PDB file with one MODEL, atoms N, CA, C and O in Angstrom:
MODEL        1
ATOM      1  N   MET A   1     -24.171  58.817   6.450  1.00  0.00           N
ATOM      2  CA  MET A   1     -23.355  58.148   6.815  1.00  0.00           C
ATOM      3  C   MET A   1     -21.428  58.667   5.995  1.00  0.00           C
ATOM      4  O   MET A   1     -21.077  59.200   4.943  1.00  0.00           O
ATOM      5  N   ASN A   2     -21.025  58.366   6.668  1.00  0.00           N
ATOM      6  CA  ASN A   2     -19.650  59.191   6.281  1.00  0.00           C
ATOM      7  C   ASN A   2     -19.074  58.188   4.844  1.00  0.00           C
ATOM      8  O   ASN A   2     -18.746  57.005   4.754  1.00  0.00           O
ATOM      9  N   PRO A   3     -19.147  59.270   3.883  1.00  0.00           N
ATOM     10  CA  PRO A   3     -18.490  58.213   2.258  1.00  0.00           C
ATOM     11  C   PRO A   3     -17.040  57.473   2.714  1.00  0.00           C
ATOM     12  O   PRO A   3     -16.603  56.388   2.329  1.00  0.00           O
ATOM     13  N   ARG A   4     -16.522  58.307   3.540  1.00  0.00           N
ATOM     14  CA  ARG A   4     -14.979  57.659   4.040  1.00  0.00           C
ATOM     15  C   ARG A   4     -15.222  55.944   4.619  1.00  0.00           C
ATOM     16  O   ARG A   4     -14.697  54.868   4.334  1.00  0.00           O
ATOM     17  N   ILE A   5     -16.251  56.365   5.519  1.00  0.00           N
ATOM     18  CA  ILE A   5     -16.272  54.641   5.971  1.00  0.00           C
ATOM     19  C   ILE A   5     -17.151  53.819   5.353  1.00  0.00           C
ATOM     20  O   ILE A   5     -17.000  52.598   5.387  1.00  0.00           O
ATOM     21  N   LEU A   6     -18.326  54.502   4.622  1.00  0.00           N
ATOM     22  CA  LEU A   6     -18.644  53.720   3.508  1.00  0.00           C
ATOM     23  C   LEU A   6     -17.655  52.958   2.558  1.00  0.00           C
ATOM     24  O   LEU A   6     -17.691  51.729   2.619  1.00  0.00           O
ATOM     25  N   SER A   7     -17.066  53.353   1.975  1.00  0.00           N
ATOM     26  CA  SER A   7     -16.378  52.930   1.074  1.00  0.00           C
ATOM     27  C   SER A   7     -15.306  51.946   1.607  1.00  0.00           C
ATOM     28  O   SER A   7     -15.028  51.020   0.845  1.00  0.00           O
ATOM     29  N   ARG A   8     -14.515  52.013   3.060  1.00  0.00           N
ATOM     30  CA  ARG A   8     -13.918  51.256   3.542  1.00  0.00           C
ATOM     31  C   ARG A   8     -15.205  50.189   3.948  1.00  0.00           C
ATOM     32  O   ARG A   8     -14.985  48.984   3.830  1.00  0.00           O
ATOM     33  N   ALA A   9     -16.044  50.478   4.247  1.00  0.00           N
ATOM     34  CA  ALA A   9     -17.062  49.084   4.792  1.00  0.00           C
ATOM     35  C   ALA A   9     -17.206  47.960   3.195  1.00  0.00           C
ATOM     36  O   ALA A   9     -16.894  46.782   3.021  1.00  0.00           O
ATOM     37  N   ILE A  10     -17.685  48.774   2.462  1.00  0.00           N
ATOM     38  CA  ILE A  10     -17.553  48.046   0.792  1.00  0.00           C
ATOM     39  C   ILE A  10     -16.702  47.524   0.509  1.00  0.00           C
ATOM     40  O   ILE A  10     -16.821  46.483  -0.138  1.00  0.00           O
ATOM     41  N   ALA A  11     -15.424  48.033   0.882  1.00  0.00           N
ATOM     42  CA  ALA A  11     -14.058  47.717   0.119  1.00  0.00           C
ATOM     43  C   ALA A  11     -13.839  45.901   1.200  1.00  0.00           C
ATOM     44  O   ALA A  11     -13.614  44.760   0.799  1.00  0.00           O
ATOM     45  N   ALA A  12     -14.037  46.440   2.538  1.00  0.00           N
ATOM     46  CA  ALA A  12     -13.745  45.706   3.212  1.00  0.00           C
ATOM     47  C   ALA A  12     -15.229  44.198   3.208  1.00  0.00           C
ATOM     48  O   ALA A  12     -15.246  43.228   3.965  1.00  0.00           O
ATOM     49  N   PHE A  13     -15.858  44.402   2.537  1.00  0.00           N
ATOM     50  CA  PHE A  13     -16.951  43.233   2.108  1.00  0.00           C
ATOM     51  C   PHE A  13     -16.418  42.958   0.752  1.00  0.00           C
ATOM     52  O   PHE A  13     -16.176  41.752   0.795  1.00  0.00           O
ATOM     53  N   ALA A  14     -16.189  43.264  -0.086  1.00  0.00           N
ATOM     54  CA  ALA A  14     -15.469  43.073  -1.101  1.00  0.00           C
ATOM     55  C   ALA A  14     -14.300  42.204  -1.294  1.00  0.00           C
ATOM     56  O   ALA A  14     -14.069  41.598  -2.340  1.00  0.00           O
ATOM     57  N   LEU A  15     -13.420  42.165  -0.014  1.00  0.00           N
ATOM     58  CA  LEU A  15     -12.160  41.673   0.213  1.00  0.00           C
ATOM     59  C   LEU A  15     -13.132  40.403   0.614  1.00  0.00           C
ATOM     60  O   LEU A  15     -13.428  39.533  -0.206  1.00  0.00           O
ATOM     61  N   SER A  16     -13.672  40.410   2.222  1.00  0.00           N
ATOM     62  CA  SER A  16     -14.363  38.828   2.174  1.00  0.00           C
ATOM     63  C   SER A  16     -14.917  38.236   1.196  1.00  0.00           C
ATOM     64  O   SER A  16     -14.509  37.238   0.602  1.00  0.00           O
ATOM     65  N   ALA A  17     -15.725  38.757   1.038  1.00  0.00           N
ATOM     66  CA  ALA A  17     -16.373  37.916  -0.215  1.00  0.00           C
ATOM     67  C   ALA A  17     -15.517  37.260  -0.956  1.00  0.00           C
ATOM     68  O   ALA A  17     -15.612  36.041  -1.098  1.00  0.00           O
ATOM     69  N   SER A  18     -14.491  38.037  -1.571  1.00  0.00           N
ATOM     70  CA  SER A  18     -13.562  37.301  -2.079  1.00  0.00           C
ATOM     71  C   SER A  18     -12.816  36.248  -1.755  1.00  0.00           C
ATOM     72  O   SER A  18     -12.328  35.490  -2.593  1.00  0.00           O
ATOM     73  N   LEU A  19     -12.690  36.142  -0.601  1.00  0.00           N
ATOM     74  CA  LEU A  19     -11.628  35.296   0.316  1.00  0.00           C
ATOM     75  C   LEU A  19     -12.992  33.729   0.675  1.00  0.00           C
ATOM     76  O   LEU A  19     -12.631  32.558   0.790  1.00  0.00           O
ATOM     77  N   ILE A  20     -13.664  33.948   0.721  1.00  0.00           N
ATOM     78  CA  ILE A  20     -14.468  33.092   0.789  1.00  0.00           C
ATOM     79  C   ILE A  20     -15.425  32.313  -0.308  1.00  0.00           C
ATOM     80  O   ILE A  20     -16.122  31.301  -0.237  1.00  0.00           O
ATOM     81  N   SER A  21     -15.101  33.355  -1.458  1.00  0.00           N
ATOM     82  CA  SER A  21     -15.610  32.497  -2.562  1.00  0.00           C
ATOM     83  C   SER A  21     -13.829  31.449  -3.055  1.00  0.00           C
ATOM     84  O   SER A  21     -13.814  30.286  -3.458  1.00  0.00           O
ATOM     85  N   ALA A  22     -13.001  32.045  -2.909  1.00  0.00           N
ATOM     86  CA  ALA A  22     -11.813  31.374  -3.197  1.00  0.00           C
ATOM     87  C   ALA A  22     -11.401  30.202  -2.278  1.00  0.00           C
ATOM     88  O   ALA A  22     -10.744  29.206  -2.581  1.00  0.00           O
ATOM     89  N   ALA A  23     -11.832  30.478  -1.316  1.00  0.00           N
ATOM     90  CA  ALA A  23     -12.114  29.584  -0.114  1.00  0.00           C
ATOM     91  C   ALA A  23     -13.015  28.038  -0.182  1.00  0.00           C
ATOM     92  O   ALA A  23     -12.894  26.946   0.373  1.00  0.00           O
ATOM     93  N   SER A  24     -13.983  28.657  -1.212  1.00  0.00           N
ATOM     94  CA  SER A  24     -15.231  27.503  -0.829  1.00  0.00           C
ATOM     95  C   SER A  24     -15.084  26.426  -2.932  1.00  0.00           C
ATOM     96  O   SER A  24     -15.286  25.243  -3.205  1.00  0.00           O
ATOM     97  N   ALA A  25     -14.686  27.563  -3.804  1.00  0.00           N
ATOM     98  CA  ALA A  25     -13.491  27.146  -4.932  1.00  0.00           C
ATOM     99  C   ALA A  25     -12.725  25.976  -4.880  1.00  0.00           C
ATOM    100  O   ALA A  25     -12.831  25.013  -5.639  1.00  0.00           O
ATOM    101  N   GLN A  26     -11.846  26.126  -3.820  1.00  0.00           N
ATOM    102  CA  GLN A  26     -11.162  24.746  -3.688  1.00  0.00           C
ATOM    103  C   GLN A  26     -11.812  23.703  -3.022  1.00  0.00           C
ATOM    104  O   GLN A  26     -11.722  22.625  -3.610  1.00  0.00           O
ATOM    105  N   ASN A  27     -12.327  23.697  -2.162  1.00  0.00           N
ATOM    106  CA  ASN A  27     -13.112  23.180  -1.115  1.00  0.00           C
ATOM    107  C   ASN A  27     -14.423  22.494  -1.760  1.00  0.00           C
ATOM    108  O   ASN A  27     -15.226  21.915  -1.028  1.00  0.00           O
ATOM    109  N   SER A  28     -14.653  22.597  -3.450  1.00  0.00           N
ATOM    110  CA  SER A  28     -15.689  22.432  -4.176  1.00  0.00           C
ATOM    111  C   SER A  28     -14.729  21.500  -5.443  1.00  0.00           C
ATOM    112  O   SER A  28     -15.259  21.390  -6.548  1.00  0.00           O
ATOM    113  N   ALA A  29     -13.822  21.085  -5.296  1.00  0.00           N
ATOM    114  CA  ALA A  29     -13.300  20.417  -6.369  1.00  0.00           C
ATOM    115  C   ALA A  29     -13.769  18.999  -5.802  1.00  0.00           C
ATOM    116  O   ALA A  29     -14.010  18.669  -4.641  1.00  0.00           O
ATOM    117  N   PRO A  30     -13.847  17.941  -7.511  1.00  0.00           N
ATOM    118  CA  PRO A  30     -14.233  16.746  -7.115  1.00  0.00           C
ATOM    119  C   PRO A  30     -12.882  16.041  -6.321  1.00  0.00           C
ATOM    120  O   PRO A  30     -11.749  16.090  -6.798  1.00  0.00           O
ATOM    121  N   GLN A  31     -13.235  15.346  -4.962  1.00  0.00           N
ATOM    122  CA  GLN A  31     -12.705  14.358  -4.407  1.00  0.00           C
ATOM    123  C   GLN A  31     -12.943  13.219  -4.909  1.00  0.00           C
ATOM    124  O   GLN A  31     -14.011  12.751  -5.301  1.00  0.00           O
ATOM    125  N   PRO A  32     -10.996  12.387  -4.872  1.00  0.00           N
ATOM    126  CA  PRO A  32     -11.626  11.040  -5.303  1.00  0.00           C
ATOM    127  C   PRO A  32     -11.897  10.426  -4.223  1.00  0.00           C
ATOM    128  O   PRO A  32     -11.576  10.704  -3.067  1.00  0.00           O
ATOM    129  N   VAL A  33     -12.856   9.080  -4.874  1.00  0.00           N
ATOM    130  CA  VAL A  33     -13.424   8.012  -4.172  1.00  0.00           C
ATOM    131  C   VAL A  33     -12.534   6.790  -3.690  1.00  0.00           C
ATOM    132  O   VAL A  33     -12.021   6.074  -4.550  1.00  0.00           O
ATOM    133  N   PRO A  34     -12.381   6.592  -2.667  1.00  0.00           N
ATOM    134  CA  PRO A  34     -11.484   5.203  -2.482  1.00  0.00           C
ATOM    135  C   PRO A  34     -11.685   4.008  -3.117  1.00  0.00           C
ATOM    136  O   PRO A  34     -12.891   3.766  -3.166  1.00  0.00           O
ATOM    137  N   ILE A  35     -10.909   3.029  -3.702  1.00  0.00           N
ATOM    138  CA  ILE A  35     -11.909   2.198  -4.460  1.00  0.00           C
ATOM    139  C   ILE A  35     -11.473   1.083  -2.945  1.00  0.00           C
ATOM    140  O   ILE A  35     -10.618   0.948  -2.070  1.00  0.00           O
ATOM    141  N   VAL A  36     -12.707   0.518  -3.430  1.00  0.00           N
ATOM    142  CA  VAL A  36     -12.806  -0.726  -2.075  1.00  0.00           C
ATOM    143  C   VAL A  36     -12.772  -2.446  -2.571  1.00  0.00           C
ATOM    144  O   VAL A  36     -13.807  -2.953  -2.139  1.00  0.00           O
ATOM    145  N   SER A  37     -12.441  -2.855  -2.868  1.00  0.00           N
ATOM    146  CA  SER A  37     -12.297  -4.010  -3.726  1.00  0.00           C
ATOM    147  C   SER A  37     -12.696  -4.957  -2.532  1.00  0.00           C
ATOM    148  O   SER A  37     -11.971  -5.099  -1.547  1.00  0.00           O
ATOM    149  N   ASN A  38     -14.612  -5.968  -2.794  1.00  0.00           N
ATOM    150  CA  ASN A  38     -14.774  -6.873  -2.692  1.00  0.00           C
ATOM    151  C   ASN A  38     -14.155  -8.415  -3.367  1.00  0.00           C
ATOM    152  O   ASN A  38     -14.360  -9.439  -2.715  1.00  0.00           O
ATOM    153  N   ILE A  39     -13.500  -8.482  -4.515  1.00  0.00           N
ATOM    154  CA  ILE A  39     -13.080  -9.483  -5.012  1.00  0.00           C
ATOM    155  C   ILE A  39     -11.795  -9.712  -4.097  1.00  0.00           C
ATOM    156  O   ILE A  39     -10.979  -8.846  -3.783  1.00  0.00           O
ATOM    157  N   PRO A  40     -11.783 -11.235  -3.686  1.00  0.00           N
ATOM    158  CA  PRO A  40     -10.570 -11.902  -3.245  1.00  0.00           C
ATOM    159  C   PRO A  40      -9.228 -11.947  -4.149  1.00  0.00           C
ATOM    160  O   PRO A  40      -9.129 -11.899  -5.375  1.00  0.00           O
ATOM    161  N   GLU A  41      -8.301 -12.046  -3.228  1.00  0.00           N
ATOM    162  CA  GLU A  41      -7.036 -11.991  -4.044  1.00  0.00           C
ATOM    163  C   GLU A  41      -6.975 -13.468  -4.826  1.00  0.00           C
ATOM    164  O   GLU A  41      -7.718 -14.321  -4.340  1.00  0.00           O
ATOM    165  N   PRO A  42      -6.265 -13.822  -5.851  1.00  0.00           N
ATOM    166  CA  PRO A  42      -6.119 -15.037  -6.936  1.00  0.00           C
ATOM    167  C   PRO A  42      -5.663 -15.735  -5.978  1.00  0.00           C
ATOM    168  O   PRO A  42      -5.417 -15.006  -5.017  1.00  0.00           O
ATOM    169  N   GLN A  43      -5.346 -17.225  -5.711  1.00  0.00           N
ATOM    170  CA  GLN A  43      -4.455 -17.808  -5.094  1.00  0.00           C
ATOM    171  C   GLN A  43      -4.396 -18.995  -6.474  1.00  0.00           C
ATOM    172  O   GLN A  43      -5.147 -19.462  -7.330  1.00  0.00           O
ATOM    173  N   ASP A  44      -2.908 -19.097  -5.991  1.00  0.00           N
ATOM    174  CA  ASP A  44      -1.981 -20.164  -7.083  1.00  0.00           C
ATOM    175  C   ASP A  44      -2.322 -20.919  -6.206  1.00  0.00           C
ATOM    176  O   ASP A  44      -2.129 -20.690  -5.012  1.00  0.00           O
ATOM    177  N   ARG A  45      -3.213 -22.540  -6.929  1.00  0.00           N
ATOM    178  CA  ARG A  45      -3.343 -24.009  -6.659  1.00  0.00           C
ATOM    179  C   ARG A  45      -3.497 -24.705  -7.494  1.00  0.00           C
ATOM    180  O   ARG A  45      -4.009 -24.338  -8.552  1.00  0.00           O
ATOM    181  N   PRO A  46      -3.001 -26.215  -7.212  1.00  0.00           N
ATOM    182  CA  PRO A  46      -3.172 -26.875  -8.289  1.00  0.00           C
ATOM    183  C   PRO A  46      -4.785 -27.161  -8.936  1.00  0.00           C
ATOM    184  O   PRO A  46      -5.903 -27.149  -8.421  1.00  0.00           O
ATOM    185  N   LEU A  47      -4.276 -27.417 -10.322  1.00  0.00           N
ATOM    186  CA  LEU A  47      -5.985 -27.816 -10.885  1.00  0.00           C
ATOM    187  C   LEU A  47      -5.967 -29.357 -10.120  1.00  0.00           C
ATOM    188  O   LEU A  47      -5.002 -29.917  -9.601  1.00  0.00           O
ATOM    189  N   SER A  48      -7.448 -29.858 -10.246  1.00  0.00           N
ATOM    190  CA  SER A  48      -7.746 -31.359  -9.779  1.00  0.00           C
ATOM    191  C   SER A  48      -7.569 -32.207 -10.533  1.00  0.00           C
ATOM    192  O   SER A  48      -7.427 -33.377 -10.176  1.00  0.00           O
ATOM    193  N   GLU A  49      -7.519 -31.616 -12.391  1.00  0.00           N
ATOM    194  CA  GLU A  49      -6.613 -33.115 -13.083  1.00  0.00           C
ATOM    195  C   GLU A  49      -6.155 -31.801 -13.926  1.00  0.00           C
ATOM    196  O   GLU A  49      -6.372 -30.591 -13.864  1.00  0.00           O
ATOM    197  N   PRO A  50      -5.306 -32.802 -14.856  1.00  0.00           N
ATOM    198  CA  PRO A  50      -4.714 -31.680 -15.896  1.00  0.00           C
ATOM    199  C   PRO A  50      -5.704 -31.539 -16.948  1.00  0.00           C
ATOM    200  O   PRO A  50      -6.498 -32.349 -17.426  1.00  0.00           O
ATOM    201  N   MET A  51      -5.427 -30.097 -17.239  1.00  0.00           N
ATOM    202  CA  MET A  51      -5.704 -29.568 -18.413  1.00  0.00           C
ATOM    203  C   MET A  51      -5.731 -30.235 -19.926  1.00  0.00           C
ATOM    204  O   MET A  51      -5.003 -31.193 -20.185  1.00  0.00           O
ATOM    205  N   ILE A  52      -6.284 -29.878 -20.534  1.00  0.00           N
ATOM    206  CA  ILE A  52      -7.010 -31.146 -22.048  1.00  0.00           C
ATOM    207  C   ILE A  52      -6.679 -30.052 -23.569  1.00  0.00           C
ATOM    208  O   ILE A  52      -7.455 -29.183 -23.967  1.00  0.00           O
ATOM    209  N   LEU A  53      -5.388 -30.395 -24.179  1.00  0.00           N
ATOM    210  CA  LEU A  53      -5.221 -29.598 -25.556  1.00  0.00           C
ATOM    211  C   LEU A  53      -5.512 -30.549 -26.619  1.00  0.00           C
ATOM    212  O   LEU A  53      -4.968 -31.641 -26.456  1.00  0.00           O
ATOM    213  N   SER A  54      -6.188 -30.428 -27.610  1.00  0.00           N
ATOM    214  CA  SER A  54      -6.458 -30.968 -28.151  1.00  0.00           C
ATOM    215  C   SER A  54      -5.775 -30.223 -29.923  1.00  0.00           C
ATOM    216  O   SER A  54      -5.818 -29.000 -29.788  1.00  0.00           O
ATOM    217  N   VAL A  55      -5.461 -30.425 -30.748  1.00  0.00           N
ATOM    218  CA  VAL A  55      -5.274 -29.809 -31.944  1.00  0.00           C
ATOM    219  C   VAL A  55      -5.530 -30.777 -33.063  1.00  0.00           C
ATOM    220  O   VAL A  55      -5.158 -31.949 -33.121  1.00  0.00           O
ATOM    221  N   ASP A  56      -6.295 -30.027 -34.028  1.00  0.00           N
ATOM    222  CA  ASP A  56      -6.739 -30.795 -35.417  1.00  0.00           C
ATOM    223  C   ASP A  56      -5.384 -30.002 -36.361  1.00  0.00           C
ATOM    224  O   ASP A  56      -5.112 -28.829 -36.617  1.00  0.00           O
ATOM    225  N   ALA A  57      -4.858 -31.108 -36.634  1.00  0.00           N
ATOM    226  CA  ALA A  57      -3.851 -30.309 -37.724  1.00  0.00           C
ATOM    227  C   ALA A  57      -4.050 -31.004 -38.900  1.00  0.00           C
ATOM    228  O   ALA A  57      -3.120 -31.580 -39.465  1.00  0.00           O
ATOM    229  N   THR A  58      -5.548 -30.998 -39.453  1.00  0.00           N
ATOM    230  CA  THR A  58      -5.096 -31.986 -40.875  1.00  0.00           C
ATOM    231  C   THR A  58      -5.622 -30.709 -41.705  1.00  0.00           C
ATOM    232  O   THR A  58      -6.574 -31.002 -42.427  1.00  0.00           O
ATOM    233  N   ASP A  59      -5.348 -29.782 -41.749  1.00  0.00           N
ATOM    234  CA  ASP A  59      -5.764 -28.726 -43.235  1.00  0.00           C
ATOM    235  C   ASP A  59      -3.695 -28.322 -42.729  1.00  0.00           C
ATOM    236  O   ASP A  59      -3.648 -27.623 -41.717  1.00  0.00           O
ATOM    237  N   VAL A  60      -3.117 -28.468 -42.962  1.00  0.00           N
ATOM    238  CA  VAL A  60      -1.660 -28.371 -42.847  1.00  0.00           C
ATOM    239  C   VAL A  60      -1.037 -27.274 -44.063  1.00  0.00           C
ATOM    240  O   VAL A  60      -0.227 -26.357 -43.929  1.00  0.00           O
ATOM    241  N   ASP A  61      -1.987 -27.921 -45.674  1.00  0.00           N
ATOM    242  CA  ASP A  61      -1.424 -26.819 -46.530  1.00  0.00           C
ATOM    243  C   ASP A  61      -1.756 -25.783 -46.443  1.00  0.00           C
ATOM    244  O   ASP A  61      -0.965 -24.872 -46.689  1.00  0.00           O
ATOM    245  N   ARG A  62      -3.053 -25.534 -46.058  1.00  0.00           N
ATOM    246  CA  ARG A  62      -3.870 -24.124 -45.980  1.00  0.00           C
ATOM    247  C   ARG A  62      -3.650 -23.381 -44.508  1.00  0.00           C
ATOM    248  O   ARG A  62      -4.343 -22.451 -44.098  1.00  0.00           O
ATOM    249  N   SER A  63      -2.508 -24.006 -43.786  1.00  0.00           N
ATOM    250  CA  SER A  63      -2.269 -23.328 -42.344  1.00  0.00           C
ATOM    251  C   SER A  63      -3.749 -22.964 -41.424  1.00  0.00           C
ATOM    252  O   SER A  63      -4.042 -21.934 -40.816  1.00  0.00           O
ATOM    253  N   ILE A  64      -4.483 -24.184 -41.592  1.00  0.00           N
ATOM    254  CA  ILE A  64      -5.532 -23.575 -40.702  1.00  0.00           C
ATOM    255  C   ILE A  64      -5.407 -25.073 -39.597  1.00  0.00           C
ATOM    256  O   ILE A  64      -5.207 -26.243 -39.923  1.00  0.00           O
ATOM    257  N   PHE A  65      -5.603 -24.496 -38.285  1.00  0.00           N
ATOM    258  CA  PHE A  65      -5.714 -25.331 -37.270  1.00  0.00           C
ATOM    259  C   PHE A  65      -6.674 -25.336 -36.176  1.00  0.00           C
ATOM    260  O   PHE A  65      -7.006 -24.230 -35.750  1.00  0.00           O
ATOM    261  N   GLN A  66      -7.106 -26.215 -35.723  1.00  0.00           N
ATOM    262  CA  GLN A  66      -8.618 -25.372 -34.899  1.00  0.00           C
ATOM    263  C   GLN A  66      -7.731 -26.966 -33.272  1.00  0.00           C
ATOM    264  O   GLN A  66      -7.409 -28.153 -33.226  1.00  0.00           O
ATOM    265  N   VAL A  67      -7.787 -25.770 -32.388  1.00  0.00           N
ATOM    266  CA  VAL A  67      -7.683 -26.180 -31.151  1.00  0.00           C
ATOM    267  C   VAL A  67      -8.533 -25.940 -30.091  1.00  0.00           C
ATOM    268  O   VAL A  67      -9.207 -24.913 -30.011  1.00  0.00           O
ATOM    269  N   ARG A  68      -8.546 -27.147 -28.976  1.00  0.00           N
ATOM    270  CA  ARG A  68      -9.489 -26.850 -28.357  1.00  0.00           C
ATOM    271  C   ARG A  68      -9.228 -27.524 -26.973  1.00  0.00           C
ATOM    272  O   ARG A  68      -9.138 -28.742 -26.820  1.00  0.00           O
ATOM    273  N   GLN A  69      -9.066 -26.180 -25.542  1.00  0.00           N
ATOM    274  CA  GLN A  69      -8.459 -26.508 -24.795  1.00  0.00           C
ATOM    275  C   GLN A  69      -9.163 -26.377 -23.452  1.00  0.00           C
ATOM    276  O   GLN A  69      -9.630 -25.288 -23.120  1.00  0.00           O
ATOM    277  N   VAL A  70      -9.275 -27.671 -22.505  1.00  0.00           N
ATOM    278  CA  VAL A  70     -10.431 -27.876 -21.717  1.00  0.00           C
ATOM    279  C   VAL A  70      -9.227 -27.603 -20.206  1.00  0.00           C
ATOM    280  O   VAL A  70      -8.124 -28.132 -20.068  1.00  0.00           O
ATOM    281  N   ILE A  71      -9.846 -26.718 -19.347  1.00  0.00           N
ATOM    282  CA  ILE A  71      -9.484 -26.234 -18.196  1.00  0.00           C
ATOM    283  C   ILE A  71     -10.398 -26.491 -17.214  1.00  0.00           C
ATOM    284  O   ILE A  71     -11.517 -25.985 -17.133  1.00  0.00           O
ATOM    285  N   PRO A  72      -9.785 -27.479 -16.287  1.00  0.00           N
ATOM    286  CA  PRO A  72     -11.238 -28.118 -15.047  1.00  0.00           C
ATOM    287  C   PRO A  72     -11.089 -27.116 -14.098  1.00  0.00           C
ATOM    288  O   PRO A  72      -9.928 -26.875 -13.767  1.00  0.00           O
ATOM    289  N   ALA A  73     -12.031 -26.435 -13.548  1.00  0.00           N
ATOM    290  CA  ALA A  73     -11.943 -25.603 -12.413  1.00  0.00           C
ATOM    291  C   ALA A  73     -13.348 -26.310 -11.769  1.00  0.00           C
ATOM    292  O   ALA A  73     -14.195 -27.061 -12.251  1.00  0.00           O
ATOM    293  N   LEU A  74     -13.127 -25.561 -10.163  1.00  0.00           N
ATOM    294  CA  LEU A  74     -14.223 -25.954  -9.332  1.00  0.00           C
ATOM    295  C   LEU A  74     -15.514 -25.291  -9.983  1.00  0.00           C
ATOM    296  O   LEU A  74     -15.641 -24.315 -10.723  1.00  0.00           O
ATOM    297  N   PRO A  75     -16.354 -26.117  -9.473  1.00  0.00           N
ATOM    298  CA  PRO A  75     -17.928 -25.031  -9.214  1.00  0.00           C
ATOM    299  C   PRO A  75     -17.656 -24.168  -8.602  1.00  0.00           C
ATOM    300  O   PRO A  75     -16.764 -24.189  -7.754  1.00  0.00           O
ATOM    301  N   ALA A  76     -18.430 -23.098  -8.910  1.00  0.00           N
ATOM    302  CA  ALA A  76     -19.000 -21.279  -8.369  1.00  0.00           C
ATOM    303  C   ALA A  76     -19.609 -21.592  -7.623  1.00  0.00           C
ATOM    304  O   ALA A  76     -20.457 -22.484  -7.665  1.00  0.00           O
ATOM    305  N   VAL A  77     -19.067 -20.376  -6.065  1.00  0.00           N
ATOM    306  CA  VAL A  77     -19.681 -20.662  -4.854  1.00  0.00           C
ATOM    307  C   VAL A  77     -21.413 -19.344  -5.244  1.00  0.00           C
ATOM    308  O   VAL A  77     -21.049 -18.403  -5.949  1.00  0.00           O
ATOM    309  N   ALA A  78     -22.452 -19.298  -4.996  1.00  0.00           N
ATOM    310  CA  ALA A  78     -23.669 -18.689  -5.341  1.00  0.00           C
ATOM    311  C   ALA A  78     -23.782 -17.779  -3.738  1.00  0.00           C
ATOM    312  O   ALA A  78     -24.396 -18.283  -2.797  1.00  0.00           O
ATOM    313  N   TYR A  79     -23.246 -16.699  -3.646  1.00  0.00           N
ATOM    314  CA  TYR A  79     -24.051 -15.832  -2.309  1.00  0.00           C
ATOM    315  C   TYR A  79     -25.465 -15.638  -2.394  1.00  0.00           C
ATOM    316  O   TYR A  79     -25.759 -15.091  -3.457  1.00  0.00           O
ATOM    317  N   ILE A  80     -26.400 -15.873  -1.699  1.00  0.00           N
ATOM    318  CA  ILE A  80     -27.318 -15.408  -1.457  1.00  0.00           C
ATOM    319  C   ILE A  80     -27.730 -15.065  -0.188  1.00  0.00           C
ATOM    320  O   ILE A  80     -28.185 -15.851   0.642  1.00  0.00           O
ATOM    321  N   GLY A  81     -27.572 -13.946  -0.057  1.00  0.00           N
ATOM    322  CA  GLY A  81     -27.324 -12.970   1.111  1.00  0.00           C
ATOM    323  C   GLY A  81     -26.236 -13.070   2.043  1.00  0.00           C
ATOM    324  O   GLY A  81     -25.252 -12.365   1.824  1.00  0.00           O
ATOM    325  N   THR A  82     -26.245 -13.960   3.222  1.00  0.00           N
ATOM    326  CA  THR A  82     -24.932 -14.259   4.042  1.00  0.00           C
ATOM    327  C   THR A  82     -24.871 -15.678   3.661  1.00  0.00           C
ATOM    328  O   THR A  82     -23.841 -16.328   3.841  1.00  0.00           O
ATOM    329  N   GLN A  83     -26.197 -16.313   3.013  1.00  0.00           N
ATOM    330  CA  GLN A  83     -25.634 -17.807   3.165  1.00  0.00           C
ATOM    331  C   GLN A  83     -25.520 -17.958   1.522  1.00  0.00           C
ATOM    332  O   GLN A  83     -26.021 -17.236   0.661  1.00  0.00           O
ATOM    333  N   HIS A  84     -24.703 -19.123   1.376  1.00  0.00           N
ATOM    334  CA  HIS A  84     -23.947 -19.750  -0.555  1.00  0.00           C
ATOM    335  C   HIS A  84     -24.442 -20.920  -0.502  1.00  0.00           C
ATOM    336  O   HIS A  84     -24.749 -21.617   0.466  1.00  0.00           O
ATOM    337  N   THR A  85     -24.501 -21.090  -1.566  1.00  0.00           N
ATOM    338  CA  THR A  85     -24.635 -22.476  -2.064  1.00  0.00           C
ATOM    339  C   THR A  85     -23.814 -23.313  -3.220  1.00  0.00           C
ATOM    340  O   THR A  85     -23.762 -22.824  -4.349  1.00  0.00           O
ATOM    341  N   PHE A  86     -23.296 -24.329  -3.001  1.00  0.00           N
ATOM    342  CA  PHE A  86     -22.756 -25.176  -4.249  1.00  0.00           C
ATOM    343  C   PHE A  86     -23.303 -25.565  -5.485  1.00  0.00           C
ATOM    344  O   PHE A  86     -22.634 -26.236  -6.272  1.00  0.00           O
TER     345      PHE A  86
ENDMDL
END
C-alpha cells in the first residue's frame, strides 16, 4: 500500500474519531430531570373554629413564659390506591 495513502487514511480516521468522541462527550453530560409535583397548591381558607392561644406568664421575674397554641385542622385524607378514606 502506498505510504501516502496510508498516512491520509490514518489522519482521516484520527479526525473522525476525535469528532465522534467530542460529540459523544457533549451528549453524555447529565441532563436535569423535570420536577413533577403531585402536591396540590395551598388554599387560603378560613378556619372552622378560632385558634386558641394560652400564655402562662407566672414566672415573669425570670422572663419564663409558657405558650400553647392550638390550631384547628380538618381531618387528613388517606389515599389507598384510587380510593380515599376519611
